[in-house]
C-alpha positions in Angstrom: -85.0 -63.3 236.9 -88.3 -62.0 238.2 -89.8 -58.5 237.7 -92.6 -57.2 239.9 -94.3 -53.9 239.2 -95.7 -51.9 242.1 -97.7 -48.8 241.0 -99.3 -45.9 242.8 -100.6 -42.5 241.7 -97.2 -41.0 240.9 -94.6 -43.8 241.1 -93.9 -47.0 239.3 -91.8 -49.4 241.4 -89.8 -52.1 239.6 -88.6 -54.8 241.9 -86.1 -57.1 240.2 -84.8 -60.4 241.7 -82.3 -62.9 240.3 -79.6 -62.3 237.7 -79.5 -59.8 234.9 -77.2 -61.3 232.4 -77.0 -62.5 228.8 -79.6 -65.2 229.5 -82.2 -62.8 230.8 -81.3 -59.5 229.1 -83.7 -59.8 226.1 -86.8 -60.1 228.3 -85.6 -57.5 230.8 -84.7 -55.0 228.1 -88.1 -55.3 226.3 -90.1 -55.0 229.5 -88.2 -52.0 230.7 -88.2 -50.2 227.4 -91.9 -50.7 227.0 -92.5 -49.3 230.5 -90.2 -46.3 230.0 -91.9 -45.3 226.8 -95.5 -45.7 227.9 -95.7 -44.9 231.6 -95.8 -41.2 232.7 -94.6 -41.7 236.3 -91.5 -41.6 238.3 -89.6 -44.9 238.3 -88.0 -46.5 241.3 -85.8 -49.5 240.8 -85.4 -52.0 243.6 -82.3 -54.0 242.9 -81.8 -55.4 246.4 -82.5 -59.0 245.3 -80.3 -58.8 242.1 -77.4 -61.2 242.8 -75.5 -60.4 239.5 -75.8 -57.8 236.8 -73.5 -57.8 233.8 -72.6 -54.9 231.4 -75.6 -55.5 229.2 -77.9 -55.0 232.2 -76.2 -51.8 233.2 -76.6 -50.7 229.5 -80.3 -51.2 229.7 -80.6 -49.2 232.9 -78.6 -46.4 231.3 -80.9 -46.5 228.2 -83.9 -46.3 230.4 -82.4 -43.3 232.3 -81.9 -41.5 229.0 -85.4 -42.1 227.9 -86.9 -40.9 231.2 -84.7 -37.8 231.2 -85.9 -36.9 227.7 -89.5 -37.2 228.9 -88.8 -35.0 231.9 
């Protein structure tokens, strides 16, 4: 899995490629939670190049969504 961050004045783009599964979830979760808690911008996730995502990956995306909603 590869994560590229593309940032401008108001938006943080997160382009993910590869698989998000039990083998990659720990790194993915830590990076995404760190970003969600520290960055004060709108997030855009580009999952076009994600070939497979399991339930743990979906869970991380839901957790990030909840964090960002709380932040407004």
